[in-house]
C-alpha atoms as one frame of an Amber mdcrd trajectory, in Angstrom:
protein
-110.305  11.531  98.982-111.006  14.691 100.955-114.550  14.918 102.351-116.028
  18.314 103.191-119.201  18.820 105.232-121.707  21.359 103.919-124.074  22.133
 106.779-127.778  22.642 106.053-129.776  24.853 108.412-133.195  26.496 108.102
-134.126  28.473 111.234-131.810  29.617 114.009-134.403  30.269 116.670-136.163
  28.931 119.744-137.209  25.314 119.190-141.020  24.980 119.409-143.024  22.162
 120.934-142.858  18.836 119.159-146.460  19.124 117.985-145.224  21.734 115.500
-144.872  19.799 112.198-141.613  21.587 111.380-140.041  21.742 114.831-136.972
  19.837 113.688-136.046  22.608 111.242-135.220  24.963 114.109-131.807  24.987
 115.776-131.547  26.932 119.020-129.194  29.948 118.890-127.179  28.500 121.773
-126.763  25.194 119.918-125.680  26.961 116.740-123.162  29.049 118.697-121.750
  25.898 120.318-121.448  24.133 116.965-119.522  27.028 115.440-117.345  27.388
 118.557-116.357  23.727 118.439-115.551  23.803 114.747-113.429  26.912 115.208
-111.718  25.358 118.223-110.848  22.306 116.136-109.170  24.552 113.581-111.930
  24.567 110.953-113.084  27.606 109.012-116.699  27.966 107.941-117.207  29.096
 104.342-119.968  30.083 101.962-120.505  27.961  98.886-118.787  30.604  96.794
-115.718  30.468  99.048-115.838  26.682  99.423-115.713  25.790  95.726-111.903
  26.041  95.326-111.537  23.519  98.161-114.100  21.191  96.609-112.236  21.373
  93.297-108.898  20.684  94.973-107.483  24.099  94.082-107.033  24.965  97.762
-106.393  22.854 100.853-107.319  23.422 104.461-109.683  22.522 107.277-112.920
  23.998 105.996-116.647  23.300 105.995-119.616  24.876 104.255-122.468  26.669
 106.001-125.848  27.092 104.286-129.265  28.359 105.348-132.402  27.605 103.332
-135.292  30.065 102.758-133.911  33.347 104.146-135.575  33.718 107.534-135.079
  36.884 109.600-133.991  34.756 112.548-130.869  33.752 110.604-129.827  37.389
 110.288-130.658  38.012 113.946-129.105  34.956 115.557-126.614  33.406 113.115
-124.935  36.475 111.625-123.346  37.665 114.917-121.917  34.194 115.587-120.505
  33.956 112.066-118.921  37.387 112.488-117.403  36.339 115.828-115.440  33.541
 114.155-114.833  35.213 110.802-116.952  32.595 109.021-118.847  33.123 105.790
-122.015  31.298 104.772-124.659  31.112 102.058-128.315  31.926 102.610-130.665
  30.782  99.839-133.457  33.303  99.326-136.880  32.776  97.768-136.668  35.753
  95.453-140.377  36.559  95.001-141.111  36.238  98.735-138.683  38.784 100.224
-140.283  40.512 103.200-143.127  37.985 103.270-143.350  34.599 105.002-143.069
  30.882 104.306-146.492  30.533 102.703-145.376  27.270 101.030-145.870  25.688
 104.490-149.377  27.121 104.993-151.027  23.741 104.400-149.396  22.517 107.636
-151.418  25.038 109.696-148.355  26.478 111.397-147.617  30.068 112.335-145.821
  31.856 109.480-142.218  32.959 109.923-140.954  36.236 108.522-138.470  36.231
 105.638-135.793  38.882 105.166-136.827  41.853 103.068-134.630  43.475 100.430
-132.897  45.767 102.932-132.129  42.834 105.194-130.802  40.816 102.264-128.469
  43.708 101.485-127.483  43.828 105.149-126.686  40.099 105.017-124.487  40.643
 101.966-122.777  43.667 103.525-121.649  41.436 106.398-119.672  39.334 103.926
-122.282  36.587 103.718-123.360  35.115 100.381-126.771  35.538  98.747-127.918
  32.400  96.912-131.123  31.504  95.084-133.908  29.152  96.180-136.152  29.886
  93.138-138.868  32.528  92.919-141.604  30.729  94.854-140.090  27.719  96.677
-141.684  25.390  94.157-141.231  21.703  93.372-139.143  22.157  90.236-139.593
  18.647  88.751-143.365  19.142  88.823-143.132  22.153  86.487-142.859  22.207
  82.731-139.204  22.701  81.703-139.824  26.289  80.566-141.457  27.240  83.866
-138.727  25.535  85.877-136.153  27.420  83.842-137.919  30.695  84.599-137.818
  29.943  88.330-134.082  29.291  88.125-133.119  32.190  85.853-135.513  34.909
  87.065-134.691  34.321  90.732-131.018  34.897  90.020-131.776  38.080  88.106
-134.062  39.391  90.855-131.549  38.765  93.627-128.699  40.277  91.629-130.827
  43.404  91.257-131.251  43.531  95.038-127.582  43.115  95.976-125.960  44.479
  92.805-123.518  41.588  92.665-123.393  38.133  91.044-125.507  35.327  92.496
-123.731  32.046  91.757-125.132  29.531  94.269-128.438  27.683  93.982-130.428
  25.286  96.157-133.262  23.052  94.935-136.392  23.518  97.102-137.317  20.317
  98.934-134.194  18.783  97.383-136.277  18.053  94.274-134.046  17.784  91.231
-132.976  15.685  88.253-129.995  15.937  85.874-131.856  18.101  83.345-132.565
  20.648  86.087-128.898  20.608  87.087-128.007  21.415  83.483-130.491  24.304
  83.531-128.915  25.655  86.713-125.452  25.438  85.139-126.616  27.121  81.926
-128.261  29.908  83.940-124.821  30.991  85.126-124.629  29.468  88.591-121.420
  27.756  89.681-122.903  25.270  92.162-126.111  23.839  93.581-126.941  21.923
  96.755-129.392  19.160  97.608-131.052  17.886 100.768-129.380  14.520 100.124
-127.296  13.639 103.159-123.558  13.165 102.980-120.174  14.833 102.814-119.093
  16.463  99.555-116.041  15.328  97.622-114.384  16.206  94.322-116.267  13.293
  92.753-119.619  15.016  93.273-121.358  16.970  90.550-120.980  20.640  91.615
-124.656  21.066  90.694-125.793  18.211  92.952-123.849  18.589  96.184-124.971
  16.676  99.301-125.227  18.357 102.676-125.177  17.550 106.383-128.594  18.150
 107.955-128.455  20.009 111.274-131.757  19.895 113.126-133.317  20.473 116.533
-132.332  16.995 117.694-128.732  17.113 116.441-126.779  16.856 119.682-123.239
  18.215 119.775-121.619  14.724 119.697-123.840  13.778 116.760-122.997  17.051
 115.023-119.269  16.440 115.368-119.640  12.844 114.173-121.534  13.997 111.085
-118.951  16.643 110.265-115.699  14.897 111.072-116.210  11.304 109.934-114.924
  10.806 106.415-117.450   9.927 103.732-115.752   6.581 103.059-115.828   5.635
 106.739-119.474   6.616 107.092-120.422   4.405 104.161-118.748   1.441 105.889
-120.716   1.943 109.114
């Protein structure tokens, strides 16, 4: 069965010192550029979740992989967008709808310097470049910890807010922290999304629930050989290792 890697990034920026609690979430711009160059050189095309779905469903065939960015940091627009444009790749950035133009205050308890999130104009700029706008809830909350009605509001209202910003459908969702359960997946489906991704590691196949898709984590310590191994080794072979 065909296995498709869906890459998970957060920041594309200078990697800080290792005493930063979240240093692994940053991938250097040069590393990101090399990863995309190698995939393109191997004949692969990077796609947003919206563009990837027909391949996941078996409606289209080809050498493709998904590209996703969590949270909506300005450094993604600055450093990743030009590389994606260079290779004609599309990607999905999951935005925290009530935090546009603010910072990652959900990490404040870690006593780290805040990082700026794209504002509404920058989100529109991202979309105008052919990149997809996805939802990451209103507040980057732990959805399973909320009452069902409040979780539903986070899922539905974030989609509505982002659609107002970009004036186009928002169909892709990502669970903050990877926190989910089947009832939440049903809520995401009923809210009008077509897919949702997790932080669970693995390659996606047609057997996967489209509202619980695994991804390939790309971090500060993902060397190029390790990156290629993660992306190009079939799911069945990886399970046997």
